[in-house]
MIVEXGU-593910 format. One record per atom (N, C-alpha, C): residue number from 0; atom name; x negated, y, z negated. Coordinates in steps of 0.2 Angstrom, whole numbers. Example, Ala and Ser with C-alpha at 12.3 -4.5 7.8 and 13.67 -1.06 7.14 Angstrom:
residues 2
[0 N [-66 -28 -39]] [0 CA [-62 -22 -39]] [0 C [-66 -16 -39]] [1 N [-64 -11 -35]] [1 CA [-68 -5 -36]] [1 C [-64 0 -39]] 
end
This chain:
residues 266
[0 N [-111 -522 149]] [0 CA [-117 -523 153]] [0 C [-120 -530 154]] [1 N [-121 -532 160]] [1 CA [-124 -538 161]] [1 C [-132 -538 162]] [2 N [-136 -542 159]] [2 CA [-143 -542 159]] [2 C [-145 -544 166]] [3 N [-152 -543 167]] [3 CA [-155 -545 173]] [3 C [-154 -553 174]] [4 N [-153 -557 168]] [4 CA [-153 -564 169]] [4 C [-145 -566 170]] [5 N [-141 -561 171]] [5 CA [-134 -563 172]] [5 C [-130 -564 166]] [6 N [-133 -563 160]] [6 CA [-129 -565 154]] [6 C [-126 -559 151]] [7 N [-119 -559 151]] [7 CA [-115 -553 148]] [7 C [-118 -551 141]] [8 N [-119 -545 140]] [8 CA [-122 -543 134]] [8 C [-117 -540 128]] [9 N [-111 -539 130]] [9 CA [-106 -537 125]] [9 C [-99 -541 125]] [10 N [-96 -541 120]] [10 CA [-90 -545 119]] [10 C [-85 -542 125]] [11 N [-84 -536 126]] [11 CA [-79 -533 131]] [11 C [-81 -536 138]] [12 N [-87 -536 139]] [12 CA [-89 -539 146]] [12 C [-88 -546 147]] [13 N [-89 -550 142]] [13 CA [-87 -557 142]] [13 C [-80 -558 143]] [14 N [-76 -554 139]] [14 CA [-68 -555 140]] [14 C [-66 -553 147]] [15 N [-69 -547 149]] [15 CA [-67 -545 156]] [15 C [-69 -550 161]] [16 N [-74 -554 161]] [16 CA [-76 -559 166]] [16 C [-72 -565 165]] [17 N [-70 -567 159]] [17 CA [-65 -572 158]] [17 C [-58 -571 161]] [18 N [-56 -565 159]] [18 CA [-49 -563 162]] [18 C [-49 -563 169]] [19 N [-54 -561 172]] [19 CA [-55 -561 180]] [19 C [-56 -568 183]] [20 N [-57 -573 179]] [20 CA [-58 -580 181]] [20 C [-65 -581 183]] [21 N [-70 -577 181]] [21 CA [-77 -577 183]] [21 C [-81 -581 178]] [22 N [-78 -583 172]] [22 CA [-82 -586 167]] [22 C [-78 -592 164]] [23 N [-80 -598 165]] [23 CA [-77 -604 162]] [23 C [-81 -609 158]] [24 N [-87 -607 156]] [24 CA [-91 -611 153]] [24 C [-92 -610 145]] [25 N [-95 -614 141]] [25 CA [-96 -613 134]] [25 C [-100 -606 133]] [26 N [-98 -603 128]] [26 CA [-100 -596 127]] [26 C [-107 -595 122]] [27 N [-110 -601 121]] [27 CA [-116 -600 117]] [27 C [-121 -596 121]] [28 N [-124 -591 118]] [28 CA [-129 -587 121]] [28 C [-127 -580 124]] [29 N [-120 -580 125]] [29 CA [-117 -574 128]] [29 C [-117 -568 123]] [30 N [-117 -562 125]] [30 CA [-116 -556 121]] [30 C [-120 -557 114]] [31 N [-127 -558 115]] [31 CA [-131 -559 109]] [31 C [-129 -554 103]] [32 N [-129 -556 97]] [32 CA [-128 -552 91]] [32 C [-121 -550 90]] [33 N [-116 -553 94]] [33 CA [-109 -552 94]] [33 C [-106 -558 90]] [34 N [-101 -557 86]] [34 CA [-97 -562 83]] [34 C [-92 -566 88]] [35 N [-93 -572 88]] [35 CA [-88 -576 92]] [35 C [-83 -580 87]] [36 N [-77 -581 90]] [36 CA [-72 -584 85]] [36 C [-69 -590 88]] [37 N [-67 -595 84]] [37 CA [-63 -600 85]] [37 C [-56 -598 85]] [38 N [-52 -601 89]] [38 CA [-45 -599 90]] [38 C [-40 -605 88]] [39 N [-35 -603 83]] [39 CA [-30 -607 82]] [39 C [-23 -603 82]] [40 N [-18 -606 86]] [40 CA [-12 -602 87]] [40 C [-6 -607 85]] [41 N [-2 -605 81]] [41 CA [3 -609 78]] [41 C [10 -605 78]] [42 N [16 -609 78]] [42 CA [22 -605 77]] [42 C [22 -602 70]] [43 N [26 -597 70]] [43 CA [27 -592 63]] [43 C [29 -596 57]] [44 N [33 -601 58]] [44 CA [36 -605 53]] [44 C [31 -609 49]] [45 N [25 -610 52]] [45 CA [20 -614 48]] [45 C [14 -610 47]] [46 N [14 -604 49]] [46 CA [8 -599 49]] [46 C [5 -598 42]] [47 N [10 -597 37]] [47 CA [8 -596 30]] [47 C [4 -602 28]] [48 N [7 -608 29]] [48 CA [4 -614 26]] [48 C [-3 -615 30]] [49 N [-4 -613 36]] [49 CA [-10 -614 39]] [49 C [-15 -609 36]] [50 N [-13 -603 35]] [50 CA [-17 -598 31]] [50 C [-19 -600 24]] [51 N [-15 -604 21]] [51 CA [-17 -607 15]] [51 C [-22 -612 16]] [52 N [-21 -616 21]] [52 CA [-26 -621 23]] [52 C [-33 -618 24]] [53 N [-33 -613 27]] [53 CA [-40 -609 29]] [53 C [-43 -607 22]] [54 N [-38 -604 18]] [54 CA [-41 -602 11]] [54 C [-44 -607 7]] [55 N [-41 -613 8]] [55 CA [-43 -619 4]] [55 C [-49 -622 7]] [56 N [-51 -620 13]] [56 CA [-56 -624 17]] [56 C [-60 -618 20]] [57 N [-63 -614 17]] [57 CA [-67 -608 20]] [57 C [-73 -609 24]] [58 N [-76 -615 22]] [58 CA [-82 -617 26]] [58 C [-80 -618 33]] [59 N [-76 -623 35]] [59 CA [-74 -624 42]] [59 C [-69 -618 45]] [60 N [-66 -615 41]] [60 CA [-60 -610 43]] [60 C [-61 -603 40]] [61 N [-66 -600 41]] [61 CA [-67 -593 38]] [61 C [-63 -588 43]] [62 N [-58 -585 40]] [62 CA [-54 -581 44]] [62 C [-57 -574 46]] [63 N [-57 -572 52]] [63 CA [-60 -566 54]] [63 C [-54 -561 55]] [64 N [-49 -563 58]] [64 CA [-43 -559 59]] [64 C [-37 -563 60]] [65 N [-31 -561 59]] [65 CA [-24 -564 60]] [65 C [-20 -559 64]] [66 N [-18 -562 70]] [66 CA [-14 -557 75]] [66 C [-7 -559 73]] [67 N [-2 -554 72]] [67 CA [4 -556 70]] [67 C [8 -559 76]] [68 N [14 -562 74]] [68 CA [18 -566 78]] [68 C [20 -562 84]] [69 N [19 -565 90]] [69 CA [21 -562 97]] [69 C [16 -557 99]] [70 N [11 -554 95]] [70 CA [6 -550 97]] [70 C [0 -553 100]] [71 N [-3 -550 105]] [71 CA [-9 -553 109]] [71 C [-15 -550 108]] [72 N [-16 -544 105]] [72 CA [-22 -540 105]] [72 C [-25 -541 98]] [73 N [-31 -543 98]] [73 CA [-35 -543 91]] [73 C [-37 -536 90]] [74 N [-33 -532 87]] [74 CA [-34 -524 86]] [74 C [-40 -523 81]] [75 N [-42 -527 77]] [75 CA [-48 -526 72]] [75 C [-54 -528 75]] [76 N [-55 -534 78]] [76 CA [-61 -537 80]] [76 C [-62 -536 88]] [77 N [-57 -534 92]] [77 CA [-58 -534 99]] [77 C [-52 -530 102]] [78 N [-52 -523 101]] [78 CA [-47 -519 104]] [78 C [-47 -519 111]] [79 N [-41 -520 114]] [79 CA [-40 -520 121]] [79 C [-40 -527 123]] [80 N [-41 -532 119]] [80 CA [-41 -539 121]] [80 C [-34 -542 122]] [81 N [-34 -548 125]] [81 CA [-27 -552 126]] [81 C [-29 -559 125]] [82 N [-26 -562 119]] [82 CA [-28 -568 117]] [82 C [-25 -573 122]] [83 N [-21 -571 127]] [83 CA [-18 -576 132]] [83 C [-23 -577 137]] [84 N [-27 -573 138]] [84 CA [-32 -573 144]] [84 C [-39 -573 143]] [85 N [-41 -571 137]] [85 CA [-48 -570 136]] [85 C [-52 -575 132]] [86 N [-50 -581 133]] [86 CA [-54 -587 131]] [86 C [-55 -591 137]] [87 N [-61 -594 138]] [87 CA [-63 -597 144]] [87 C [-59 -603 146]] [88 N [-57 -607 140]] [88 CA [-53 -613 141]] [88 C [-49 -615 135]] [89 N [-43 -616 135]] [89 CA [-39 -618 129]] [89 C [-37 -625 129]] [90 N [-34 -627 123]] [90 CA [-31 -634 122]] [90 C [-25 -633 119]] [91 N [-20 -637 122]] [91 CA [-13 -637 119]] [91 C [-12 -644 116]] [92 N [-10 -644 109]] [92 CA [-9 -650 106]] [92 C [-1 -650 104]] [93 N [2 -655 105]] [93 CA [9 -656 103]] [93 C [10 -663 100]] [94 N [13 -663 94]] [94 CA [14 -669 90]] [94 C [7 -673 89]] [95 N [2 -669 89]] [95 CA [-5 -672 88]] [95 C [-8 -674 94]] [96 N [-5 -674 100]] [96 CA [-8 -676 106]] [96 C [-10 -670 110]] [97 N [-16 -671 113]] [97 CA [-19 -666 118]] [97 C [-15 -666 125]] [98 N [-11 -661 126]] [98 CA [-7 -662 132]] [98 C [-9 -658 138]] [99 N [-13 -653 137]] [99 CA [-15 -648 142]] [99 C [-21 -645 140]] [100 N [-25 -642 145]] [100 CA [-31 -639 144]] [100 C [-32 -633 149]] [101 N [-27 -628 149]] [101 CA [-27 -623 154]] [101 C [-32 -617 153]] [102 N [-33 -613 158]] [102 CA [-37 -607 157]] [102 C [-34 -601 156]] [103 N [-27 -601 155]] [103 CA [-23 -595 152]] [103 C [-17 -598 149]] [104 N [-14 -594 145]] [104 CA [-8 -596 141]] [104 C [-2 -594 144]] [105 N [-2 -592 150]] [105 CA [4 -589 154]] [105 C [10 -594 153]] [106 N [9 -600 154]] [106 CA [15 -605 153]] [106 C [16 -607 146]] [107 N [12 -605 141]] [107 CA [13 -608 135]] [107 C [15 -603 130]] [108 N [14 -596 131]] [108 CA [15 -591 126]] [108 C [22 -591 124]] [109 N [23 -589 117]] [109 CA [30 -588 114]] [109 C [29 -583 110]] [110 N [35 -579 109]] [110 CA [35 -573 104]] [110 C [34 -575 97]] [111 N [35 -581 95]] [111 CA [34 -583 88]] [111 C [27 -586 86]] [112 N [22 -585 91]] [112 CA [16 -588 89]] [112 C [11 -583 86]] [113 N [8 -585 80]] [113 CA [3 -582 76]] [113 C [-4 -584 78]] [114 N [-8 -580 79]] [114 CA [-15 -581 81]] [114 C [-20 -580 75]] [115 N [-24 -586 74]] [115 CA [-29 -585 69]] [115 C [-36 -585 72]] [116 N [-40 -580 71]] [116 CA [-47 -580 74]] [116 C [-52 -582 68]] [117 N [-56 -588 69]] [117 CA [-60 -591 64]] [117 C [-67 -590 65]] [118 N [-71 -589 61]] [118 CA [-78 -588 62]] [118 C [-81 -594 65]] [119 N [-86 -593 70]] [119 CA [-90 -598 74]] [119 C [-97 -598 73]] [120 N [-100 -604 72]] [120 CA [-107 -604 71]] [120 C [-112 -601 77]] [121 N [-108 -601 83]] [121 CA [-112 -598 89]] [121 C [-115 -591 87]] [122 N [-111 -588 82]] [122 CA [-113 -581 80]] [122 C [-120 -580 76]] [123 N [-121 -586 73]] [123 CA [-128 -585 69]] [123 C [-134 -589 73]] [124 N [-132 -591 79]] [124 CA [-137 -594 83]] [124 C [-143 -589 85]] [125 N [-141 -583 86]] [125 CA [-146 -578 87]] [125 C [-151 -577 82]] [126 N [-149 -578 75]] [126 CA [-153 -578 70]] [126 C [-158 -584 70]] [127 N [-155 -590 71]] [127 CA [-159 -596 72]] [127 C [-165 -595 77]] [128 N [-163 -592 83]] [128 CA [-168 -591 88]] [128 C [-173 -586 86]] [129 N [-171 -581 82]] [129 CA [-176 -576 80]] [129 C [-181 -579 75]] [130 N [-179 -584 72]] [130 CA [-183 -588 67]] [130 C [-187 -594 70]] [131 N [-187 -594 77]] [131 CA [-191 -599 80]] [131 C [-188 -606 81]] [132 N [-182 -606 80]] [132 CA [-178 -612 81]] [132 C [-175 -613 87]] [133 N [-177 -617 92]] [133 CA [-175 -617 99]] [133 C [-168 -621 99]] [134 N [-164 -619 103]] [134 CA [-157 -622 104]] [134 C [-157 -623 112]] [135 N [-158 -629 114]] [135 CA [-158 -631 121]] [135 C [-152 -629 125]] [136 N [-146 -629 122]] [136 CA [-140 -628 126]] [136 C [-139 -620 126]] [137 N [-143 -616 123]] [137 CA [-141 -609 122]] [137 C [-141 -605 129]] [138 N [-136 -602 130]] [138 CA [-136 -598 137]] [138 C [-135 -603 143]] [139 N [-133 -609 142]] [139 CA [-132 -614 148]] [139 C [-125 -616 148]] [140 N [-124 -620 152]] [140 CA [-117 -623 153]] [140 C [-116 -629 148]] [141 N [-121 -631 145]] [141 CA [-121 -636 140]] [141 C [-118 -634 133]] [142 N [-116 -639 129]] [142 CA [-112 -637 123]] [142 C [-116 -640 117]] [143 N [-115 -637 111]] [143 CA [-117 -640 105]] [143 C [-114 -646 103]] [144 N [-117 -651 100]] [144 CA [-114 -657 98]] [144 C [-110 -656 92]] [145 N [-104 -659 92]] [145 CA [-99 -659 86]] [145 C [-97 -666 84]] [146 N [-96 -667 78]] [146 CA [-94 -673 76]] [146 C [-88 -673 71]] [147 N [-84 -678 71]] [147 CA [-78 -678 66]] [147 C [-81 -683 61]] [148 N [-80 -680 55]] [148 CA [-83 -684 49]] [148 C [-78 -688 45]] [149 N [-81 -691 40]] [149 CA [-76 -695 36]] [149 C [-74 -691 30]] [150 N [-77 -684 29]] [150 CA [-75 -680 24]] [150 C [-68 -677 25]] [151 N [-64 -677 20]] [151 CA [-57 -674 21]] [151 C [-57 -667 19]] [152 N [-53 -663 23]] [152 CA [-52 -656 20]] [152 C [-47 -656 15]] [153 N [-46 -650 12]] [153 CA [-41 -650 6]] [153 C [-34 -648 10]] [154 N [-29 -652 9]] [154 CA [-23 -651 12]] [154 C [-19 -645 10]] [155 N [-15 -643 14]] [155 CA [-10 -637 13]] [155 C [-4 -638 17]] [156 N [2 -639 14]] [156 CA [8 -640 18]] [156 C [7 -646 22]] [157 N [9 -646 29]] [157 CA [8 -651 34]] [157 C [1 -652 36]] [158 N [-4 -648 34]] [158 CA [-11 -648 37]] [158 C [-16 -651 33]] [159 N [-18 -657 36]] [159 CA [-23 -661 33]] [159 C [-27 -664 38]] [160 N [-33 -667 36]] [160 CA [-37 -670 41]] [160 C [-45 -670 40]] [161 N [-49 -672 44]] [161 CA [-56 -673 43]] [161 C [-60 -666 45]] [162 N [-65 -665 41]] [162 CA [-70 -660 43]] [162 C [-74 -662 49]] [163 N [-74 -657 54]] [163 CA [-79 -657 60]] [163 C [-85 -653 58]] [164 N [-91 -656 60]] [164 CA [-97 -652 60]] [164 C [-100 -651 66]] [165 N [-104 -646 67]] [165 CA [-109 -645 72]] [165 C [-116 -647 70]] [166 N [-120 -650 75]] [166 CA [-126 -652 74]] [166 C [-132 -649 78]] [167 N [-137 -647 74]] [167 CA [-143 -644 77]] [167 C [-149 -648 74]] [168 N [-154 -649 79]] [168 CA [-160 -653 76]] [168 C [-165 -647 75]] [169 N [-168 -647 69]] [169 CA [-172 -642 67]] [169 C [-179 -645 65]] [170 N [-185 -642 67]] [170 CA [-191 -644 65]] [170 C [-192 -645 58]] [171 N [-194 -650 55]] [171 CA [-194 -651 48]] [171 C [-197 -645 44]] [172 N [-202 -642 47]] [172 CA [-205 -636 43]] [172 C [-201 -629 44]] [173 N [-196 -630 47]] [173 CA [-191 -624 48]] [173 C [-184 -625 45]] [174 N [-183 -630 42]] [174 CA [-177 -632 39]] [174 C [-175 -626 34]] [175 N [-180 -625 30]] [175 CA [-178 -619 25]] [175 C [-176 -613 28]] [176 N [-180 -611 33]] [176 CA [-179 -605 37]] [176 C [-172 -605 40]] [177 N [-170 -611 42]] [177 CA [-163 -612 45]] [177 C [-157 -611 40]] [178 N [-159 -613 34]] [178 CA [-154 -612 29]] [178 C [-153 -605 27]] [179 N [-159 -602 26]] [179 CA [-159 -595 24]] [179 C [-156 -590 29]] [180 N [-158 -592 36]] [180 CA [-155 -587 41]] [180 C [-147 -588 41]] [181 N [-145 -594 40]] [181 CA [-137 -595 41]] [181 C [-133 -593 35]] [182 N [-137 -594 29]] [182 CA [-133 -592 23]] [182 C [-131 -585 23]] [183 N [-134 -580 26]] [183 CA [-132 -573 26]] [183 C [-125 -572 30]] [184 N [-122 -577 33]] [184 CA [-116 -576 37]] [184 C [-111 -581 35]] [185 N [-108 -581 29]] [185 CA [-103 -585 27]] [185 C [-96 -584 31]] [186 N [-95 -579 34]] [186 CA [-89 -578 38]] [186 C [-90 -582 44]] [187 N [-95 -584 46]] [187 CA [-96 -589 52]] [187 C [-99 -595 50]] [188 N [-97 -598 45]] [188 CA [-98 -605 42]] [188 C [-104 -605 37]] [189 N [-109 -600 38]] [189 CA [-114 -600 33]] [189 C [-119 -605 33]] [190 N [-121 -607 27]] [190 CA [-126 -612 26]] [190 C [-124 -619 28]] [191 N [-128 -624 30]] [191 CA [-127 -630 32]] [191 C [-123 -634 26]] [192 N [-119 -639 28]] [192 CA [-115 -643 23]] [192 C [-119 -650 22]] [193 N [-124 -651 27]] [193 CA [-128 -657 26]] [193 C [-134 -657 30]] [194 N [-140 -659 27]] [194 CA [-146 -660 30]] [194 C [-149 -667 30]] [195 N [-151 -670 36]] [195 CA [-153 -676 36]] [195 C [-148 -681 39]] [196 N [-149 -688 37]] [196 CA [-145 -693 40]] [196 C [-138 -692 40]] [197 N [-134 -692 45]] [197 CA [-127 -690 46]] [197 C [-123 -696 43]] [198 N [-126 -702 41]] [198 CA [-122 -707 39]] [198 C [-118 -705 32]] [199 N [-121 -700 29]] [199 CA [-117 -698 23]] [199 C [-111 -694 24]] [200 N [-110 -692 31]] [200 CA [-104 -689 33]] [200 C [-100 -694 37]] [201 N [-102 -700 37]] [201 CA [-98 -705 41]] [201 C [-100 -705 49]] [202 N [-105 -702 50]] [202 CA [-108 -701 57]] [202 C [-112 -707 59]] [203 N [-109 -712 63]] [203 CA [-113 -718 65]] [203 C [-119 -717 69]] [204 N [-118 -713 74]] [204 CA [-123 -712 79]] [204 C [-124 -704 80]] [205 N [-130 -702 78]] [205 CA [-131 -694 79]] [205 C [-132 -692 86]] [206 N [-132 -697 91]] [206 CA [-133 -695 98]] [206 C [-126 -696 102]] [207 N [-121 -697 99]] [207 CA [-114 -698 102]] [207 C [-109 -694 99]] [208 N [-109 -687 100]] [208 CA [-104 -683 97]] [208 C [-97 -684 100]] [209 N [-93 -682 96]] [209 CA [-85 -682 97]] [209 C [-83 -677 102]] [210 N [-87 -671 102]] [210 CA [-86 -665 106]] [210 C [-93 -663 108]] [211 N [-93 -659 114]] [211 CA [-100 -656 116]] [211 C [-104 -661 119]] [212 N [-111 -659 119]] [212 CA [-116 -663 123]] [212 C [-121 -666 118]] [213 N [-123 -672 119]] [213 CA [-129 -675 114]] [213 C [-135 -671 115]] [214 N [-139 -671 109]] [214 CA [-145 -667 109]] [214 C [-150 -672 106]] [215 N [-155 -674 110]] [215 CA [-160 -678 109]] [215 C [-166 -674 107]] [216 N [-169 -674 100]] [216 CA [-174 -670 98]] [216 C [-181 -672 102]] [217 N [-185 -667 102]] [217 CA [-191 -667 105]] [217 C [-196 -673 102]] [218 N [-196 -673 96]] [218 CA [-200 -678 92]] [218 C [-197 -680 86]] [219 N [-200 -685 82]] [219 CA [-198 -687 76]] [219 C [-198 -682 70]] [220 N [-202 -677 71]] [220 CA [-202 -672 66]] [220 C [-196 -668 65]] [221 N [-191 -668 70]] [221 CA [-185 -664 69]] [221 C [-180 -668 65]] [222 N [-176 -663 61]] [222 CA [-171 -666 56]] [222 C [-164 -663 59]] [223 N [-159 -668 58]] [223 CA [-153 -666 60]] [223 C [-150 -662 54]] [224 N [-147 -656 56]] [224 CA [-144 -651 51]] [224 C [-137 -650 54]] [225 N [-132 -651 49]] [225 CA [-125 -650 51]] [225 C [-121 -644 47]] [226 N [-118 -641 51]] [226 CA [-114 -635 49]] [226 C [-106 -636 49]] [227 N [-102 -634 45]] [227 CA [-95 -634 46]] [227 C [-93 -631 52]] [228 N [-88 -634 55]] [228 CA [-86 -631 62]] [228 C [-79 -629 63]] [229 N [-78 -624 67]] [229 CA [-71 -622 68]] [229 C [-67 -626 73]] [230 N [-70 -632 75]] [230 CA [-66 -637 79]] [230 C [-61 -641 74]] [231 N [-63 -640 67]] [231 CA [-59 -644 62]] [231 C [-51 -643 63]] [232 N [-49 -637 65]] [232 CA [-41 -637 66]] [232 C [-39 -641 71]] [233 N [-43 -643 76]] [233 CA [-41 -647 81]] [233 C [-40 -654 79]] [234 N [-45 -656 75]] [234 CA [-45 -663 71]] [234 C [-38 -663 67]] [235 N [-37 -658 63]] [235 CA [-31 -657 59]] [235 C [-25 -658 63]] [236 N [-25 -654 69]] [236 CA [-19 -655 73]] [236 C [-17 -662 75]] [237 N [-22 -666 77]] [237 CA [-22 -672 79]] [237 C [-19 -677 73]] [238 N [-23 -676 67]] [238 CA [-21 -680 61]] [238 C [-14 -678 58]] [239 N [-12 -672 58]] [239 CA [-6 -670 55]] [239 C [0 -670 60]] [240 N [-2 -671 66]] [240 CA [3 -671 72]] [240 C [8 -665 72]] [241 N [4 -659 72]] [241 CA [7 -653 72]] [241 C [12 -652 78]] [242 N [18 -649 77]] [242 CA [23 -648 82]] [242 C [19 -645 88]] [243 N [16 -640 87]] [243 CA [12 -636 92]] [243 C [6 -633 89]] [244 N [0 -634 92]] [244 CA [-6 -630 90]] [244 C [-10 -628 96]] [245 N [-11 -622 98]] [245 CA [-15 -620 103]] [245 C [-22 -618 101]] [246 N [-27 -620 104]] [246 CA [-34 -619 102]] [246 C [-38 -617 108]] [247 N [-44 -615 106]] [247 CA [-50 -615 111]] [247 C [-52 -622 113]] [248 N [-55 -623 119]] [248 CA [-58 -629 120]] [248 C [-65 -629 117]] [249 N [-67 -634 114]] [249 CA [-73 -634 110]] [249 C [-79 -631 114]] [250 N [-82 -626 110]] [250 CA [-88 -622 113]] [250 C [-86 -616 118]] [251 N [-79 -615 119]] [251 CA [-77 -610 123]] [251 C [-73 -605 119]] [252 N [-77 -600 116]] [252 CA [-75 -596 111]] [252 C [-72 -589 113]] [253 N [-68 -586 109]] [253 CA [-66 -579 109]] [253 C [-72 -575 107]] [254 N [-74 -570 111]] [254 CA [-80 -566 109]] [254 C [-77 -559 107]] [255 N [-79 -557 101]] [255 CA [-77 -551 98]] [255 C [-81 -545 100]] [256 N [-79 -539 97]] [256 CA [-84 -533 98]] [256 C [-88 -532 91]] [257 N [-86 -536 86]] [257 CA [-90 -536 80]] [257 C [-97 -538 81]] [258 N [-102 -535 77]] [258 CA [-109 -537 77]] [258 C [-110 -542 71]] [259 N [-115 -547 72]] [259 CA [-116 -552 67]] [259 C [-118 -548 61]] [260 N [-122 -543 61]] [260 CA [-124 -540 55]] [260 C [-118 -536 51]] [261 N [-112 -535 55]] [261 CA [-106 -533 51]] [261 C [-104 -537 46]] [262 N [-105 -544 47]] [262 CA [-103 -549 43]] [262 C [-108 -552 38]] [263 N [-114 -549 38]] [263 CA [-120 -552 34]] [263 C [-118 -550 27]] [264 N [-120 -554 22]] [264 CA [-119 -552 15]] [264 C [-125 -550 11]] [265 N [-131 -553 14]] [265 CA [-137 -551 10]] [265 C [-143 -549 16]] 
end
């Protein structure tokens, strides 16, 4: 069902629009209360080591579902889906280099590819909004700001590299509410990894993100809050020079049929 504002309300509706070529923008704000997922697709011969990497780095890489080699349907989180067509925009990394940004995987799909769906912070944005924390990019074609940090992930096999974080500016008197609201959802990054000056993460300029769009706060009472981000595998692909890694384009997520509350822990 699509609302009167034109925003699709379910994961299935979002995926159908994407598959038909009718939706190519960031997915923040679509299908409210549905779980969104980052995507990482790798050859089977390194899939176990990537799973181990996720297990060692659960904040940026919380696993929602793993799709077996050659399969394209997320049978648990999104029955009837097709991972080759149901993401608004993909990225192809070869040897650590970004070589393509296609809107389908028709030219890149192989039968040995294993798909990892990883939790995304877009999933808890509805909880932030309900707590009175405005997100200016929410439901628009703009994207959340994301930064590559100086913090290193825990390596596994060939996979190693820096942590990526997403940034949201929160009124000082609502920072505790933001922490409480997001802590309930560890499967989609959970509580922030840092609050305040991003210099502690190696972020030199909080208004010049590495991915997404800059966010200039309304006034000086706003505090930058940083969450672990599922774009981390893309930084890892570049740092590790992976033979092949297919991902979503930052902010262009795979939207599942799961509800946020399905993953809440408290």
